C-alpha positions in Angstrom: 196.7 15.9 141.9 193.3 16.9 143.0 190.4 16.1 140.8 189.3 19.6 139.5 186.5 20.2 137.0 186.6 23.2 134.9 183.1 24.6 134.2 182.7 25.9 130.7 181.0 29.4 130.4 177.3 29.4 129.6 176.4 30.3 126.1 173.3 30.6 124.0 169.9 30.1 125.7 171.5 29.1 128.9 173.5 32.3 129.3 172.2 34.9 131.8 172.0 38.4 130.2 171.5 41.5 132.4 168.5 43.7 131.3 169.5 46.8 129.4 168.1 50.1 130.7 166.4 52.4 128.2 168.5 55.4 127.2 167.7 59.0 128.3 166.5 59.7 124.7 163.9 57.0 125.0 162.7 58.4 128.3 162.4 61.8 126.7 160.4 60.4 123.8 158.1 58.6 126.1 157.5 61.7 128.3 156.8 63.7 125.1 154.2 61.1 123.9 152.5 61.1 127.3 152.4 64.9 127.4 151.0 65.2 124.0 148.3 62.7 124.9 147.3 64.7 128.0 147.1 67.9 125.9 144.9 66.2 123.3 142.7 64.9 126.1 142.4 68.3 127.8 141.6 70.0 124.5 138.8 67.4 123.8 137.3 68.0 127.2 137.3 71.8 126.7 135.7 71.5 123.2 133.0 69.1 124.6 132.2 71.4 127.4 131.9 74.4 125.0 129.4 72.4 122.9 127.3 71.1 125.8 127.4 74.3 127.9 127.4 77.5 125.8 128.1 79.6 128.8 131.4 77.9 129.3 133.1 80.2 126.8 131.8 83.4 128.5 134.3 84.9 130.9 133.2 84.9 134.5 131.5 88.1 135.5 130.7 89.1 131.9 127.0 90.3 131.8 124.8 88.2 129.6 123.0 90.1 126.8 119.3 90.8 127.6 117.1 89.4 124.7 115.0 92.1 123.0 111.3 91.5 123.4 108.9 93.2 121.1 105.3 93.5 122.3 102.7 94.2 119.7 99.4 95.5 120.9 96.3 93.9 119.4 94.5 96.0 116.8 91.6 97.8 118.3 88.1 96.5 117.5 84.7 98.2 117.7 82.8 98.2 120.9 79.5 98.9 119.0 77.7 96.8 116.5 77.8 97.6 112.8 74.6 97.8 110.8 73.2 94.8 109.1 74.3 94.5 105.4 71.8 93.6 102.7 72.2 90.9 100.2 71.5 93.1 97.2 74.7 95.3 97.7 76.9 95.9 94.6 80.4 94.6 94.5 81.7 98.1 95.3 79.4 98.4 98.3 80.5 95.0 99.6 84.1 96.2 99.4 83.4 98.9 101.9 84.1 97.3 105.3 81.7 97.0 108.2 84.5 97.9 110.7 87.8 99.8 110.6 90.0 99.8 113.7 87.6 100.6 116.6 85.0 102.2 114.3 81.9 100.3 113.2 79.7 101.1 110.1 76.7 103.0 111.3 75.2 104.3 108.0 75.6 103.6 104.3 73.8 105.6 101.7 74.2 106.8 98.1 76.3 109.9 97.4 75.2 112.1 94.6 78.0 114.6 94.2 80.6 112.0 92.9 78.0 110.9 90.3 77.9 114.4 89.1 81.6 114.2 88.5 81.2 111.1 86.4 81.3 108.2 89.0 79.5 105.1 88.0 78.4 104.7 91.6 79.2 106.4 94.9 78.4 105.8 98.6 78.8 107.7 101.9 79.7 105.5 104.8 79.8 106.8 108.4 81.8 105.0 111.0 81.4 105.5 114.8 82.9 104.1 118.0 80.1 104.8 120.4 81.5 108.2 121.4 81.6 111.7 119.9 84.1 110.8 117.2 82.9 109.8 113.7 84.6 109.2 110.4 82.8 109.9 107.2 84.0 108.1 104.0 82.9 109.1 100.6 83.7 106.4 98.0 83.2 106.5 94.2 84.1 104.3 91.3 84.9 105.4 87.8 85.2 103.6 84.5 88.9 104.0 84.1 92.0 104.6 86.2 92.7 107.9 84.5 89.2 109.2 85.2 89.6 108.2 88.9 93.0 109.9 89.0 91.4 113.1 87.7 88.7 112.9 90.4 91.2 112.2 93.1 93.2 115.3 92.1 90.1 117.4 92.2 89.0 116.1 95.6 92.5 116.8 97.0 92.6 120.3 95.6 89.2 121.0 97.2 90.4 119.7 100.6 93.4 122.0 100.8 97.2 121.8 101.0 98.4 118.3 101.7 100.5 117.7 104.8 101.6 114.2 103.7 101.2 112.5 100.3 102.6 109.5 98.5 101.9 106.5 96.4 99.2 104.0 97.0 100.6 100.5 96.4 99.1 97.0 96.1 102.1 94.8 96.8 104.8 96.5 94.7 102.4 98.0 92.1 101.5 101.7 92.3 97.7 102.0 91.9 97.2 105.7 92.8 98.2 108.5 95.2 97.1 109.5 98.7 97.1 112.9 100.4 96.4 113.9 104.0 95.1 117.4 104.4 94.6 119.2 107.8 91.1 120.5 108.3 89.4 122.7 110.9 88.7 121.9 114.5 91.3 119.1 114.9 90.1 117.1 112.0 91.9 115.9 108.8 90.9 114.7 105.3 92.5 111.8 103.6 92.0 111.4 99.8 93.3 108.3 98.0 92.9 106.5 94.7 93.0 102.7 94.3 92.7 101.9 90.6 89.2 103.0 89.5 88.1 103.8 93.1 88.5 107.2 94.8 87.9 107.6 98.6 87.8 110.5 100.9 87.8 110.0 104.7 87.2 112.8 107.2 87.7 112.5 110.9 90.0 113.1 114.0 93.4 114.4 112.8 95.4 112.0 115.0 93.5 109.0 113.6 93.2 109.5 109.9 96.6 108.2 108.8 96.0 104.9 110.7 92.4 104.8 109.5 93.5 105.1 105.9 96.2 102.5 106.3 93.7 100.0 107.8 91.0 100.6 105.2 91.0 97.6 102.9 89.9 99.4 99.7 
């Protein structure tokens, strides 16, 4: 008999095992994970682009809004010099400005008529701009607000029928009334009360509302 050796089958660590292919379900899960990862990456890029470049979100061809620009013209200032003020002026005199808009103070003198109506003191101030236009302001001060209100009502009645009127306010506090009355030859009269002070300005009709608004007293 021939000498034959029978080889025993390999077992344990010495056995050769063929690699096992992943199932289709595993492939599908892997593809799904990769797809989700790509979607997250794309979303992150889009969000980052929107934050860094604001125009990214605007559709191509959409006109961009034009910003609104408000141009405020500087307040007019006088082209003529105001009179020199004296050091012995009363507090009420000093409250009368040396310039209002383009008008400079040209004259300042005592006014007698308001004193006859009970004013403690009164002044006539004339403002000019170097041209033919002039604004005359009569200002008086009374002892109480009620006395001033009575004087303001009398001045307004003497001027005529108001075209515009309303409250005079300092902040949110009402301190009197104002009235704008058309006058002859393209002029207008503005009468207003500010506490114990009553003022009347006469000048060009198209100017008086702005003049009154700019007057500091």
